[in-house]
N, C-alpha and C positions, 0 to 999 in steps of 0.2 A: 376085274380091270381097274385100274385107277388112270386118271387124266395127269398131265402136269402141272395143270393149277390146281387140282386136289392135294398132290404132294406139296407144291407151294405154300396153299393155304395150312396144310396139317402141318407144316414147318412153323409158319408164321404162329399158329394157336399155339403151339409147345415153346414160341421163342427160342428158336435154335437156330444155328447156322447149319450151312453144307458138310461143313465139317463135323459136328456134333453128330449130325443124321449117319452122315457115315461111318463113324463108330461105334453108333448104337445099333447099326444094320449090318456092321461087320463087311461094308461096302467100302470102295474106293473113293474120293472126292469126286475124279472123273466121272464115275459111272453116274453118283447123285446128279453131277453138272448135264451129262447126257439127258437123264431121265425130264431133268425140270426143263431141258431146253426143247423136248419133243413136243411135236405139235399134234395136240389130243390126247389119244390114250399113249401111255409110256410103252416106248420098246425096250424089252430086254429079256435076256433067258431067265427061264422059269425060276432057278434056284435064286438069281437076285431079286426076284419080284417076290417070291416068298421071305427072304430076310428083309426086305423093307416092309412088306404089309407085317409081318410079324414084329418088327421095332414098334412102327406104328401102334399095333394093339396095345402092346405092352406099355406104351407111353400114354394109353388112354383115347387114342383118337379113333372113331367109328367113321369109315369109307361108306358114304354114301352113294351107291348104284345108280344107275337111270331107271327110273318107275317103281326106287324102294319107297318104301312110307317114310314119309316126311312132310312135312308143313306145306312145301312148294310143288313137291315132286320132281324135281329137279337134282342132277347132280349136286354136291357138295361134301364136306364134313363138319363134324362135330365132334366134340370133346363129350364120352361117354358119362363121366361123372367129373365136375369142376374140382372135386377136392383130388382126385386124382393128378391133374395138371398140378397143384402146388406141389403136393409131393414131387413128383417128377423134377418138377423145377430145383426143389432143394436138393435133389440128389447130383443134378449137374453142378451147380454151386460147389457140391461137396465135392464132386469127382467120381461120382460112383456109378456104374453102369447099372441101371434098374432092370435090366433083364439078367442080371446076376445077382441081385438082391434075393434072398432067402436061400442061396447054394449051398 
């Protein structure tokens, strides 16, 4: 489960806009907009959710669920490794899709 606030925070951590997230997750911009406009947990089909979470994972985002181990115990997002975020930003500038790297 991922909330709209977590999705917006994840995008902010990565420094990308909705269009870039749509491209990385193979979803449409209107789908990303609907997800981010949700109240609480995002509503979408399972396929779209898996694409979104997969793209965020590849980009270095760790989604923190309710009651998951964290310093505050609440929902949130965090970068798994700050070096991954830097590499990801460089790939965006160069126009490469990080999910396709190494293929």
